[in-house]
PDB file of N, CA, C and O in Angstrom:
ATOM      1  N   MET A   1     112.058 112.998 100.821  1.00  0.00           N
ATOM      2  CA  MET A   1     111.719 111.692 101.199  1.00  0.00           C
ATOM      3  C   MET A   1     111.146 110.906  99.975  1.00  0.00           C
ATOM      4  O   MET A   1     110.602 111.517  99.055  1.00  0.00           O
ATOM      5  N   GLY A   2     111.268 109.608  99.971  1.00  0.00           N
ATOM      6  CA  GLY A   2     110.790 108.837  98.875  1.00  0.00           C
ATOM      7  C   GLY A   2     109.913 107.676  99.288  1.00  0.00           C
ATOM      8  O   GLY A   2     110.171 107.042 100.312  1.00  0.00           O
ATOM      9  N   ILE A   3     108.882 107.385  98.512  1.00  0.00           N
ATOM     10  CA  ILE A   3     107.935 106.272  98.750  1.00  0.00           C
ATOM     11  C   ILE A   3     107.830 105.455  97.578  1.00  0.00           C
ATOM     12  O   ILE A   3     108.166 105.923  96.489  1.00  0.00           O
ATOM     13  N   GLU A   4     107.389 104.252  97.687  1.00  0.00           N
ATOM     14  CA  GLU A   4     107.132 103.358  96.554  1.00  0.00           C
ATOM     15  C   GLU A   4     105.610 103.234  96.371  1.00  0.00           C
ATOM     16  O   GLU A   4     104.859 102.997  97.317  1.00  0.00           O
ATOM     17  N   ILE A   5     105.198 103.404  95.111  1.00  0.00           N
ATOM     18  CA  ILE A   5     103.800 103.379  94.744  1.00  0.00           C
ATOM     19  C   ILE A   5     103.478 102.192  93.899  1.00  0.00           C
ATOM     20  O   ILE A   5     104.228 101.916  92.963  1.00  0.00           O
ATOM     21  N   LYS A   6     102.450 101.486  94.147  1.00  0.00           N
ATOM     22  CA  LYS A   6     101.919 100.457  93.252  1.00  0.00           C
ATOM     23  C   LYS A   6     100.428 100.712  93.051  1.00  0.00           C
ATOM     24  O   LYS A   6      99.650 100.801  94.001  1.00  0.00           O
ATOM     25  N   CYS A   7     100.048 100.830  91.716  1.00  0.00           N
ATOM     26  CA  CYS A   7      98.628 101.026  91.316  1.00  0.00           C
ATOM     27  C   CYS A   7      98.207  99.716  90.588  1.00  0.00           C
ATOM     28  O   CYS A   7      98.903  99.238  89.692  1.00  0.00           O
ATOM     29  N   PHE A   8      97.132  99.198  90.975  1.00  0.00           N
ATOM     30  CA  PHE A   8      96.697  97.916  90.416  1.00  0.00           C
ATOM     31  C   PHE A   8      95.481  98.044  89.466  1.00  0.00           C
ATOM     32  O   PHE A   8      94.687  98.983  89.519  1.00  0.00           O
ATOM     33  N   ALA A   9      95.410  97.019  88.600  1.00  0.00           N
ATOM     34  CA  ALA A   9      94.235  96.869  87.693  1.00  0.00           C
ATOM     35  C   ALA A   9      94.039  98.146  86.884  1.00  0.00           C
ATOM     36  O   ALA A   9      94.988  98.646  86.280  1.00  0.00           O
ATOM     37  N   THR A  10      92.903  98.644  86.867  1.00  0.00           N
ATOM     38  CA  THR A  10      92.547  99.822  86.045  1.00  0.00           C
ATOM     39  C   THR A  10      93.262 101.161  86.450  1.00  0.00           C
ATOM     40  O   THR A  10      93.276 102.142  85.706  1.00  0.00           O
ATOM     41  N   LEU A  11      93.821 101.129  87.616  1.00  0.00           N
ATOM     42  CA  LEU A  11      94.547 102.315  88.118  1.00  0.00           C
ATOM     43  C   LEU A  11      96.042 102.272  87.667  1.00  0.00           C
ATOM     44  O   LEU A  11      96.748 103.261  87.868  1.00  0.00           O
ATOM     45  N   ALA A  12      96.529 101.190  87.082  1.00  0.00           N
ATOM     46  CA  ALA A  12      97.963 101.105  86.620  1.00  0.00           C
ATOM     47  C   ALA A  12      98.246 102.222  85.726  1.00  0.00           C
ATOM     48  O   ALA A  12      99.394 102.666  85.714  1.00  0.00           O
ATOM     49  N   ARG A  13      97.331 102.747  84.956  1.00  0.00           N
ATOM     50  CA  ARG A  13      97.639 103.807  83.980  1.00  0.00           C
ATOM     51  C   ARG A  13      98.142 105.040  84.618  1.00  0.00           C
ATOM     52  O   ARG A  13      98.768 105.858  83.944  1.00  0.00           O
ATOM     53  N   PHE A  14      97.898 105.235  85.934  1.00  0.00           N
ATOM     54  CA  PHE A  14      98.289 106.407  86.654  1.00  0.00           C
ATOM     55  C   PHE A  14      99.676 106.320  87.302  1.00  0.00           C
ATOM     56  O   PHE A  14     100.183 107.310  87.829  1.00  0.00           O
ATOM     57  N   LEU A  15     100.267 105.164  87.260  1.00  0.00           N
ATOM     58  CA  LEU A  15     101.564 104.862  87.805  1.00  0.00           C
ATOM     59  C   LEU A  15     102.655 105.720  87.194  1.00  0.00           C
ATOM     60  O   LEU A  15     102.890 105.631  85.989  1.00  0.00           O
ATOM     61  N   PRO A  16     103.343 106.563  87.993  1.00  0.00           N
ATOM     62  CA  PRO A  16     104.410 107.377  87.414  1.00  0.00           C
ATOM     63  C   PRO A  16     105.666 106.579  87.127  1.00  0.00           C
ATOM     64  O   PRO A  16     105.900 105.529  87.725  1.00  0.00           O
ATOM     65  N   ASP A  17     106.477 107.088  86.204  1.00  0.00           N
ATOM     66  CA  ASP A  17     107.694 106.392  85.824  1.00  0.00           C
ATOM     67  C   ASP A  17     108.684 106.179  87.060  1.00  0.00           C
ATOM     68  O   ASP A  17     109.423 105.197  87.126  1.00  0.00           O
ATOM     69  N   ASN A  18     108.639 107.165  88.024  1.00  0.00           N
ATOM     70  CA  ASN A  18     109.520 107.003  89.154  1.00  0.00           C
ATOM     71  C   ASN A  18     108.759 106.417  90.402  1.00  0.00           C
ATOM     72  O   ASN A  18     108.997 106.822  91.540  1.00  0.00           O
ATOM     73  N   ALA A  19     107.895 105.507  90.144  1.00  0.00           N
ATOM     74  CA  ALA A  19     107.039 104.955  91.231  1.00  0.00           C
ATOM     75  C   ALA A  19     107.872 104.184  92.304  1.00  0.00           C
ATOM     76  O   ALA A  19     107.402 104.037  93.433  1.00  0.00           O
ATOM     77  N   ALA A  20     109.110 103.684  91.970  1.00  0.00           N
ATOM     78  CA  ALA A  20     109.859 102.972  92.911  1.00  0.00           C
ATOM     79  C   ALA A  20     110.482 103.888  93.952  1.00  0.00           C
ATOM     80  O   ALA A  20     110.843 103.430  95.037  1.00  0.00           O
ATOM     81  N   ASP A  21     110.614 105.155  93.648  1.00  0.00           N
ATOM     82  CA  ASP A  21     111.196 106.137  94.551  1.00  0.00           C
ATOM     83  C   ASP A  21     110.577 107.457  94.319  1.00  0.00           C
ATOM     84  O   ASP A  21     111.269 108.407  93.955  1.00  0.00           O
ATOM     85  N   TYR A  22     109.245 107.566  94.523  1.00  0.00           N
ATOM     86  CA  TYR A  22     108.432 108.760  94.232  1.00  0.00           C
ATOM     87  C   TYR A  22     108.681 109.824  95.399  1.00  0.00           C
ATOM     88  O   TYR A  22     108.564 109.512  96.584  1.00  0.00           O
ATOM     89  N   PRO A  23     109.017 111.040  94.992  1.00  0.00           N
ATOM     90  CA  PRO A  23     109.188 112.079  96.030  1.00  0.00           C
ATOM     91  C   PRO A  23     107.879 112.470  96.725  1.00  0.00           C
ATOM     92  O   PRO A  23     106.883 112.729  96.049  1.00  0.00           O
ATOM     93  N   ALA A  24     107.865 112.515  97.969  1.00  0.00           N
ATOM     94  CA  ALA A  24     106.722 112.874  98.723  1.00  0.00           C
ATOM     95  C   ALA A  24     107.208 113.779  99.959  1.00  0.00           C
ATOM     96  O   ALA A  24     108.281 113.549 100.516  1.00  0.00           O
ATOM     97  N   ALA A  25     106.391 114.780 100.338  1.00  0.00           N
ATOM     98  CA  ALA A  25     106.707 115.615 101.496  1.00  0.00           C
ATOM     99  C   ALA A  25     106.393 114.807 102.784  1.00  0.00           C
ATOM    100  O   ALA A  25     105.468 113.999 102.857  1.00  0.00           O
ATOM    101  N   SER A  26     107.244 115.099 103.784  1.00  0.00           N
ATOM    102  CA  SER A  26     106.966 114.483 105.067  1.00  0.00           C
ATOM    103  C   SER A  26     105.562 114.933 105.614  1.00  0.00           C
ATOM    104  O   SER A  26     105.266 116.127 105.634  1.00  0.00           O
ATOM    105  N   GLY A  27     104.742 114.000 106.039  1.00  0.00           N
ATOM    106  CA  GLY A  27     103.430 114.278 106.488  1.00  0.00           C
ATOM    107  C   GLY A  27     102.339 114.359 105.458  1.00  0.00           C
ATOM    108  O   GLY A  27     101.164 114.579 105.752  1.00  0.00           O
ATOM    109  N   GLU A  28     102.793 114.169 104.218  1.00  0.00           N
ATOM    110  CA  GLU A  28     101.798 114.125 103.054  1.00  0.00           C
ATOM    111  C   GLU A  28     100.815 113.032 103.275  1.00  0.00           C
ATOM    112  O   GLU A  28     101.185 111.967 103.768  1.00  0.00           O
ATOM    113  N   THR A  29      99.566 113.247 102.931  1.00  0.00           N
ATOM    114  CA  THR A  29      98.530 112.175 103.053  1.00  0.00           C
ATOM    115  C   THR A  29      98.349 111.490 101.774  1.00  0.00           C
ATOM    116  O   THR A  29      98.818 111.951 100.733  1.00  0.00           O
ATOM    117  N   ILE A  30      97.640 110.333 101.829  1.00  0.00           N
ATOM    118  CA  ILE A  30      97.306 109.596 100.611  1.00  0.00           C
ATOM    119  C   ILE A  30      96.376 110.398  99.759  1.00  0.00           C
ATOM    120  O   ILE A  30      96.463 110.294  98.536  1.00  0.00           O
ATOM    121  N   ARG A  31      95.508 111.179 100.297  1.00  0.00           N
ATOM    122  CA  ARG A  31      94.625 112.057  99.557  1.00  0.00           C
ATOM    123  C   ARG A  31      95.375 113.023  98.668  1.00  0.00           C
ATOM    124  O   ARG A  31      95.006 113.204  97.508  1.00  0.00           O
ATOM    125  N   SER A  32      96.431 113.654  99.190  1.00  0.00           N
ATOM    126  CA  SER A  32      97.225 114.618  98.479  1.00  0.00           C
ATOM    127  C   SER A  32      98.061 113.865  97.394  1.00  0.00           C
ATOM    128  O   SER A  32      98.319 114.401  96.316  1.00  0.00           O
ATOM    129  N   LEU A  33      98.468 112.624  97.714  1.00  0.00           N
ATOM    130  CA  LEU A  33      99.204 111.856  96.702  1.00  0.00           C
ATOM    131  C   LEU A  33      98.322 111.469  95.515  1.00  0.00           C
ATOM    132  O   LEU A  33      98.745 111.524  94.361  1.00  0.00           O
ATOM    133  N   LEU A  34      97.113 111.087  95.823  1.00  0.00           N
ATOM    134  CA  LEU A  34      96.132 110.836  94.756  1.00  0.00           C
ATOM    135  C   LEU A  34      95.960 111.995  93.876  1.00  0.00           C
ATOM    136  O   LEU A  34      95.935 111.862  92.653  1.00  0.00           O
ATOM    137  N   ALA A  35      95.841 113.118  94.456  1.00  0.00           N
ATOM    138  CA  ALA A  35      95.676 114.458  93.733  1.00  0.00           C
ATOM    139  C   ALA A  35      96.865 114.699  92.798  1.00  0.00           C
ATOM    140  O   ALA A  35      96.695 115.079  91.639  1.00  0.00           O
ATOM    141  N   LYS A  36      98.084 114.466  93.331  1.00  0.00           N
ATOM    142  CA  LYS A  36      99.255 114.657  92.524  1.00  0.00           C
ATOM    143  C   LYS A  36      99.368 113.736  91.313  1.00  0.00           C
ATOM    144  O   LYS A  36      99.890 114.097  90.258  1.00  0.00           O
ATOM    145  N   LEU A  37      98.849 112.526  91.524  1.00  0.00           N
ATOM    146  CA  LEU A  37      98.870 111.490  90.461  1.00  0.00           C
ATOM    147  C   LEU A  37      97.614 111.619  89.518  1.00  0.00           C
ATOM    148  O   LEU A  37      97.470 110.912  88.521  1.00  0.00           O
ATOM    149  N   ASP A  38      96.767 112.532  89.898  1.00  0.00           N
ATOM    150  CA  ASP A  38      95.451 112.666  89.068  1.00  0.00           C
ATOM    151  C   ASP A  38      94.577 111.410  89.144  1.00  0.00           C
ATOM    152  O   ASP A  38      93.887 111.079  88.180  1.00  0.00           O
ATOM    153  N   ILE A  39      94.600 110.738  90.239  1.00  0.00           N
ATOM    154  CA  ILE A  39      93.745 109.593  90.455  1.00  0.00           C
ATOM    155  C   ILE A  39      92.468 110.000  91.107  1.00  0.00           C
ATOM    156  O   ILE A  39      92.495 110.521  92.222  1.00  0.00           O
ATOM    157  N   PRO A  40      91.310 109.784  90.448  1.00  0.00           N
ATOM    158  CA  PRO A  40      90.073 110.247  91.110  1.00  0.00           C
ATOM    159  C   PRO A  40      89.824 109.367  92.357  1.00  0.00           C
ATOM    160  O   PRO A  40      89.970 108.146  92.315  1.00  0.00           O
ATOM    161  N   GLU A  41      89.436 110.048  93.490  1.00  0.00           N
ATOM    162  CA  GLU A  41      89.221 109.365  94.705  1.00  0.00           C
ATOM    163  C   GLU A  41      88.058 108.329  94.553  1.00  0.00           C
ATOM    164  O   GLU A  41      88.087 107.273  95.185  1.00  0.00           O
ATOM    165  N   ASP A  42      87.100 108.629  93.758  1.00  0.00           N
ATOM    166  CA  ASP A  42      85.976 107.709  93.558  1.00  0.00           C
ATOM    167  C   ASP A  42      86.318 106.447  92.848  1.00  0.00           C
ATOM    168  O   ASP A  42      85.532 105.500  92.878  1.00  0.00           O
ATOM    169  N   GLU A  43      87.496 106.381  92.186  1.00  0.00           N
ATOM    170  CA  GLU A  43      87.929 105.166  91.567  1.00  0.00           C
ATOM    171  C   GLU A  43      88.738 104.217  92.464  1.00  0.00           C
ATOM    172  O   GLU A  43      89.068 103.107  92.047  1.00  0.00           O
ATOM    173  N   VAL A  44      89.052 104.638  93.665  1.00  0.00           N
ATOM    174  CA  VAL A  44      89.817 103.956  94.709  1.00  0.00           C
ATOM    175  C   VAL A  44      88.943 103.232  95.652  1.00  0.00           C
ATOM    176  O   VAL A  44      88.019 103.811  96.223  1.00  0.00           O
ATOM    177  N   ALA A  45      89.213 101.959  95.834  1.00  0.00           N
ATOM    178  CA  ALA A  45      88.453 101.138  96.770  1.00  0.00           C
ATOM    179  C   ALA A  45      89.239 100.800  97.943  1.00  0.00           C
ATOM    180  O   ALA A  45      88.700 100.853  99.048  1.00  0.00           O
ATOM    181  N   LEU A  46      90.511 100.443  97.816  1.00  0.00           N
ATOM    182  CA  LEU A  46      91.364 100.026  98.936  1.00  0.00           C
ATOM    183  C   LEU A  46      92.643 100.699  98.851  1.00  0.00           C
ATOM    184  O   LEU A  46      93.190 100.914  97.769  1.00  0.00           O
ATOM    185  N   LEU A  47      93.176 101.068 100.073  1.00  0.00           N
ATOM    186  CA  LEU A  47      94.578 101.630 100.199  1.00  0.00           C
ATOM    187  C   LEU A  47      95.326 100.868 101.217  1.00  0.00           C
ATOM    188  O   LEU A  47      94.772 100.401 102.213  1.00  0.00           O
ATOM    189  N   PHE A  48      96.668 100.733 100.952  1.00  0.00           N
ATOM    190  CA  PHE A  48      97.459 100.014 101.924  1.00  0.00           C
ATOM    191  C   PHE A  48      98.786 100.803 102.053  1.00  0.00           C
ATOM    192  O   PHE A  48      99.298 101.286 101.043  1.00  0.00           O
ATOM    193  N   ILE A  49      99.325 100.938 103.214  1.00  0.00           N
ATOM    194  CA  ILE A  49     100.683 101.378 103.494  1.00  0.00           C
ATOM    195  C   ILE A  49     101.388 100.307 104.161  1.00  0.00           C
ATOM    196  O   ILE A  49     100.968  99.859 105.228  1.00  0.00           O
ATOM    197  N   ASN A  50     102.519  99.830 103.557  1.00  0.00           N
ATOM    198  CA  ASN A  50     103.333  98.780 104.145  1.00  0.00           C
ATOM    199  C   ASN A  50     102.508  97.499 104.455  1.00  0.00           C
ATOM    200  O   ASN A  50     102.735  96.856 105.480  1.00  0.00           O
ATOM    201  N   SER A  51     101.580  97.143 103.595  1.00  0.00           N
ATOM    202  CA  SER A  51     100.717  95.975 103.687  1.00  0.00           C
ATOM    203  C   SER A  51      99.609  96.048 104.737  1.00  0.00           C
ATOM    204  O   SER A  51      98.925  95.058 104.991  1.00  0.00           O
ATOM    205  N   ALA A  52      99.432  97.244 105.356  1.00  0.00           N
ATOM    206  CA  ALA A  52      98.460  97.510 106.332  1.00  0.00           C
ATOM    207  C   ALA A  52      97.387  98.470 105.778  1.00  0.00           C
ATOM    208  O   ALA A  52      97.700  99.435 105.079  1.00  0.00           O
ATOM    209  N   ARG A  53      96.072  98.169 106.120  1.00  0.00           N
ATOM    210  CA  ARG A  53      95.004  99.044 105.578  1.00  0.00           C
ATOM    211  C   ARG A  53      95.290 100.454 105.890  1.00  0.00           C
ATOM    212  O   ARG A  53      95.733 100.791 106.988  1.00  0.00           O
ATOM    213  N   ALA A  54      95.033 101.306 104.908  1.00  0.00           N
ATOM    214  CA  ALA A  54      95.229 102.717 105.118  1.00  0.00           C
ATOM    215  C   ALA A  54      93.963 103.506 104.596  1.00  0.00           C
ATOM    216  O   ALA A  54      93.061 102.895 104.024  1.00  0.00           O
ATOM    217  N   TYR A  55      93.909 104.787 104.788  1.00  0.00           N
ATOM    218  CA  TYR A  55      92.789 105.621 104.487  1.00  0.00           C
ATOM    219  C   TYR A  55      93.269 106.857 103.798  1.00  0.00           C
ATOM    220  O   TYR A  55      94.470 107.126 103.776  1.00  0.00           O
ATOM    221  N   LEU A  56      92.335 107.644 103.216  1.00  0.00           N
ATOM    222  CA  LEU A  56      92.656 108.831 102.528  1.00  0.00           C
ATOM    223  C   LEU A  56      93.482 109.814 103.361  1.00  0.00           C
ATOM    224  O   LEU A  56      94.350 110.493 102.811  1.00  0.00           O
ATOM    225  N   ASP A  57      93.253 109.903 104.587  1.00  0.00           N
ATOM    226  CA  ASP A  57      93.904 110.839 105.460  1.00  0.00           C
ATOM    227  C   ASP A  57      95.148 110.285 106.235  1.00  0.00           C
ATOM    228  O   ASP A  57      95.751 110.940 107.086  1.00  0.00           O
ATOM    229  N   SER A  58      95.473 108.994 105.848  1.00  0.00           N
ATOM    230  CA  SER A  58      96.727 108.380 106.427  1.00  0.00           C
ATOM    231  C   SER A  58      97.843 109.211 105.992  1.00  0.00           C
ATOM    232  O   SER A  58      97.830 109.703 104.864  1.00  0.00           O
ATOM    233  N   LYS A  59      98.870 109.416 106.854  1.00  0.00           N
ATOM    234  CA  LYS A  59     100.083 110.209 106.528  1.00  0.00           C
ATOM    235  C   LYS A  59     101.177 109.250 106.133  1.00  0.00           C
ATOM    236  O   LYS A  59     101.314 108.145 106.657  1.00  0.00           O
ATOM    237  N   LEU A  60     101.960 109.741 105.166  1.00  0.00           N
ATOM    238  CA  LEU A  60     103.064 108.947 104.605  1.00  0.00           C
ATOM    239  C   LEU A  60     104.361 109.366 105.264  1.00  0.00           C
ATOM    240  O   LEU A  60     104.501 110.504 105.712  1.00  0.00           O
ATOM    241  N   LYS A  61     105.350 108.403 105.325  1.00  0.00           N
ATOM    242  CA  LYS A  61     106.705 108.704 105.831  1.00  0.00           C
ATOM    243  C   LYS A  61     107.706 108.093 104.874  1.00  0.00           C
ATOM    244  O   LYS A  61     107.372 107.271 104.021  1.00  0.00           O
ATOM    245  N   ASP A  62     108.914 108.512 105.040  1.00  0.00           N
ATOM    246  CA  ASP A  62     110.016 108.013 104.180  1.00  0.00           C
ATOM    247  C   ASP A  62     110.110 106.462 104.077  1.00  0.00           C
ATOM    248  O   ASP A  62     110.130 105.779 105.100  1.00  0.00           O
ATOM    249  N   GLY A  63     110.162 105.960 102.941  1.00  0.00           N
ATOM    250  CA  GLY A  63     110.247 104.501 102.705  1.00  0.00           C
ATOM    251  C   GLY A  63     109.011 103.741 102.694  1.00  0.00           C
ATOM    252  O   GLY A  63     109.065 102.521 102.539  1.00  0.00           O
ATOM    253  N   ASP A  64     107.823 104.381 102.855  1.00  0.00           N
ATOM    254  CA  ASP A  64     106.505 103.746 102.840  1.00  0.00           C
ATOM    255  C   ASP A  64     106.305 103.050 101.431  1.00  0.00           C
ATOM    256  O   ASP A  64     106.784 103.523 100.400  1.00  0.00           O
ATOM    257  N   ARG A  65     105.612 101.973 101.473  1.00  0.00           N
ATOM    258  CA  ARG A  65     105.142 101.313 100.205  1.00  0.00           C
ATOM    259  C   ARG A  65     103.627 101.477 100.208  1.00  0.00           C
ATOM    260  O   ARG A  65     102.938 101.043 101.131  1.00  0.00           O
ATOM    261  N   VAL A  66     103.121 102.125  99.137  1.00  0.00           N
ATOM    262  CA  VAL A  66     101.698 102.452  99.107  1.00  0.00           C
ATOM    263  C   VAL A  66     101.108 101.607  97.962  1.00  0.00           C
ATOM    264  O   VAL A  66     101.615 101.614  96.840  1.00  0.00           O
ATOM    265  N   GLY A  67     100.027 100.882  98.278  1.00  0.00           N
ATOM    266  CA  GLY A  67      99.229 100.115  97.356  1.00  0.00           C
ATOM    267  C   GLY A  67      97.942 100.759  97.145  1.00  0.00           C
ATOM    268  O   GLY A  67      97.277 101.145  98.106  1.00  0.00           O
ATOM    269  N   ILE A  68      97.525 100.907  95.858  1.00  0.00           N
ATOM    270  CA  ILE A  68      96.251 101.635  95.517  1.00  0.00           C
ATOM    271  C   ILE A  68      95.457 100.677  94.614  1.00  0.00           C
ATOM    272  O   ILE A  68      95.907 100.298  93.533  1.00  0.00           O
ATOM    273  N   PHE A  69      94.247 100.294  95.099  1.00  0.00           N
ATOM    274  CA  PHE A  69      93.427  99.293  94.370  1.00  0.00           C
ATOM    275  C   PHE A  69      92.033  99.911  94.031  1.00  0.00           C
ATOM    276  O   PHE A  69      91.410 100.620  94.820  1.00  0.00           O
ATOM    277  N   PRO A  70      91.612  99.578  92.799  1.00  0.00           N
ATOM    278  CA  PRO A  70      90.275 100.017  92.425  1.00  0.00           C
ATOM    279  C   PRO A  70      89.236  98.938  92.850  1.00  0.00           C
ATOM    280  O   PRO A  70      89.612  97.840  93.262  1.00  0.00           O
ATOM    281  N   ALA A  71      87.967  99.261  92.746  1.00  0.00           N
ATOM    282  CA  ALA A  71      86.964  98.327  93.002  1.00  0.00           C
ATOM    283  C   ALA A  71      87.047  97.386  91.753  1.00  0.00           C
ATOM    284  O   ALA A  71      87.239  97.834  90.623  1.00  0.00           O
ATOM    285  N   VAL A  72      86.889  96.062  92.024  1.00  0.00           N
ATOM    286  CA  VAL A  72      86.874  95.083  90.922  1.00  0.00           C
ATOM    287  C   VAL A  72      85.642  94.218  91.041  1.00  0.00           C
ATOM    288  O   VAL A  72      85.127  94.006  92.138  1.00  0.00           O
ATOM    289  N   GLY A  73      85.168  93.717  89.915  1.00  0.00           N
ATOM    290  CA  GLY A  73      84.062  92.838  89.949  1.00  0.00           C
ATOM    291  C   GLY A  73      84.312  91.724  88.998  1.00  0.00           C
ATOM    292  O   GLY A  73      85.208  91.778  88.155  1.00  0.00           O
ATOM    293  N   GLY A  74      83.507  90.710  89.143  1.00  0.00           N
ATOM    294  CA  GLY A  74      83.613  89.591  88.314  1.00  0.00           C
ATOM    295  C   GLY A  74      82.272  88.858  88.219  1.00  0.00           C
ATOM    296  O   GLY A  74      81.290  89.207  88.874  1.00  0.00           O
ATOM    297  N   GLY A  75      82.282  87.879  87.414  1.00  0.00           N
ATOM    298  CA  GLY A  75      80.981  87.247  87.259  1.00  0.00           C
ATOM    299  C   GLY A  75      81.082  85.815  86.908  1.00  0.00           C
ATOM    300  O   GLY A  75      80.062  85.146  86.745  1.00  0.00           O
TER     301      GLY A  75
END
């Protein structure tokens, strides 16, 4: 199965070359995806699957679009 991954801001450095069709096992969670990409969980503030809010234990399915956002600040 394949999913699309988008990492934003400071997390963009973790984006794999095959992010448009990244292989993932059926039933894999976002937590396991972050581990495969070496993204520290404590750097992640928001997660989305197909534009809907997701969580570390949310399960992925074929064709999902995953957005991974860090905490951002401004002043």
